Residue, then its C-alpha position, 0 to 999 in steps of 0.5 A: m231573290s236576286s240582288s236586282s229585286w232587292i235593289t228594286i224593293f229598297s228603291l220603292l221603300a226609299h221613294f215611299l219614305l220621301l213621300l212621307l217627309p214634308s217638303p221644304a215649303l211645308c216645313r216652312l209653313i209648319s215653322k211659320t205656324a208654330a212661330a205664330e202660335n208661340k207669339k200668340q201664346q206669349a201675348a196672352d201670357c204677357d198681357g198686362r205684364w209688358i216691360h220696356v227697359r229705357d236705353l240710358p247712357a252708360r254714365f247712368n249705370t255701367e260707367l259707375l262701376r268703373g270706380c269700384k277700386s275707390f268707392p268713397i266709403f270702402d277701403d277695399d277694392f270692390c271690383p271683385y264683387l262685380a263678378n258674375h253680374g253683381l253676384g260676386p265671386r264664388t265662395h270657393n272654386r267648387s261652389r255651385s250656388w254660393y257667392r260673396t254677394d254685396p247688397l250694394y250691387l243689387e242694381p246690376l244684379f237686378h239689371r241683368r235679371i230683367l234682361e231675361y224677363p220674358c215679357l220685354i217690349g221695345d215699344p214704350s207706348a205698348a208697355d205696362a211698366i218702364f224700367l230705369p236701369y239707373y244705378a242710384a246707390l252707386d251714383a249716390l256714394p260721393y254725395l253720401y261719403s265724400p266731404e266735398f259733395y255734402n253740400n251738393s247732395a240735393q243735386h243727386g238725380l237731377h241729371l237723370q231727371r233732365f235726361i228722361v223728362d226733358e231730353d230723351n224722348p220726353q213723350i215716354w215720361a209725359r205719357r203717364s207723368g212717370r207713374d209707369h216708371f220704376l227703378v231699383m235703389a240698393r240702399p234704404a229709402w232714408d238715404f235718398s230722402q233728405d229735405p233739399a231745404a235742410d240747413p244744415p244738410s242732414w244725412g242722405t241725398s234728395f233724390l226722392d224729393i225731386p218733384s218729377f220723381l214723386s210719381l215713380t216707384a222705387l224698389v229699395l232695401e228698406s222703405r220709410p213708415d209711409p212708403w207711398q213712393e217706394h216699396a222694400i224688396p229683400y236684401p240679396t243674400s249669398f245664395h244664388p242657385a241655378t237649378l231646382d235640384r240645387l235649391d231643393s238640396w239646400l232646403d233639404r239640408a236646412s230642414l234636416s239640420r240638427r239645431p242644438t242652439l236655442m238662439l243666435f245673434a249675428g251682428g255687431g253694435g250694442g255699445g252706448g246707452p240702453n238699447i236692444r242689441g246691448s241687451i241681447r249681447a248681455e243675455c247671450e254672454n250670460r247664457t252661453d248654453l242657450c245663445e251663440i253670438v257671431d261677431c260681425s263688427e267692422g263688416a266681418c261677415a259682409h262677404d263671408p257667408i260661411r261665417y254665419m250660415q253654419p251657426m244659423l243652421r244649428s240654431r232654432f231662432c235667429l235674433q234680428p234686432p234693429g241697428d242703424t235702421p230697422t231692417r237687416r240682411s241677416t233676416f233673409d240669411g236666417i230664413l234661407a237657413g231655416c232659422i226662425p226670425v225673432f223681431f223686436e220692431d214691427i217695421s223690421a219686416r212685417a211693415q216692409y216686405g209684404w210682396h215677399l213675406p205675407p204680413e198676415e202670416f208673420g205669426q206662423f213663421s216668426v216671433f215678435i218681442p217688443k224691444e221696450d220689454v227687453v230693454f226696460h222691463g227685464v224680459r228675457v228673450g231666451q226664456l220666452l223662446a224656450a217656452i215655445s213647444g217643439e211641435e210649434v217650433q217645427q211648424m214655424r221652421n217648415r213655414v220659414l223654409e217654404l218662404a225661403p225661395r221667395v227671398m232669394y235671387r236665383r242666378h241669371g241663366s237658371s234652369a227652366g225648372l227653377r224659373a218656374r218657382k218665383d224668387a225675390f226678383d219675380l215677386a218684385i216684378d209682380g208687385v211693381l206691375h200691380r202697384i203701377k196698374q193702380r197708380v196709372g189710373s185713368p188714361g190721360d190723367p196728368e196728376p201723379l197719385l201720391f198716396d196709393k195704399d193698396d186696399d185689403e181685397s186687392e192686396d189679398r188677390l195679389m198675394d194669392g197670385l204669388d203663391 
């Protein structure tokens, strides 16, 4: 066949292939159709889940971070712990999932995560919930720890109230009397619930007693016994994986870890009169064959996860006694390590973290020993734990590790595979949307719902949806 014939054949084939390719107009139509379908699918996925982030001036959030070198409670420079949007610096140069995270920075951490939430909406009137990116715990530091501000602690939050209720598009707040608003407060609720009329002033600020704020939802690290105004979410740990492989790799390590130590106490305190921490330390010091102590006095463990995670990996049970307040960050560190938590007060976790740790399942993944039995009636913690069969211990550890992804905050910008598995942030958003839906009630109702405890049936439906 001549060369001209080959050229003719190739020309015909090229012309035929061009006919098969869509025209620019057809490409634009296909792209437009796909975009419309994606938008339709997003609307379906986000129905009842739209969140509007209020545009607060920097003085309510990022400007507060500028004082990190001289926060009044700390002697150290706290600026390094702002790295990675509040996750803190990596524990070492080769670390891929572990950071020196400080719980005080949960607010910027949460703020960063919500900016990649898939159901954000610019129109507040179309939102199901409205997030306030206010760094409340950082703004409270002078009122809590600077003597010149003690007598002014009732002023905490009044500037925010004026801005969102009276100055900046007040119709956003007025539409539902603030019942659709929520924020994160990286401290226990006790620190924000001082009676403004107390004389002399007691500990804390009066943020949660500001009348306008009685209707919003505060996500706190620890709630009060009657948490009608707030709900507790997990303390941030130091583990923030970015991919599903890294999460699964850690969980495999925790599952396969040899655990020669019966029980571990990581913490400080225990001095003074009879108390549960003192009893635990005394028992551990007398039974070093059963118990290990990691001394975390003076904040020794605050930014050093290696100090306590390695001992937790080799322990079957992690003792979680109350301290200044009933809850502990160590609870969540231990769960990530597959170390079965042992509680001594019901309010330490069972009555706190229902969105993340199913209350009806506590017997499946934890042990409860009343602190009064240990302190005043001679009950030995080690004796009770040693009596639990190896099979039951294994079952409890398996359940602890199943719950572990629910109490960790994954890294922002994480992989699609990891985003498909709900973490502490996701469950907090699910929970607050459910709570706000109940609080909003009938459209146009101007009265805030102060006592809105979930009924058992609706709570069960919520937990089913989170699993």
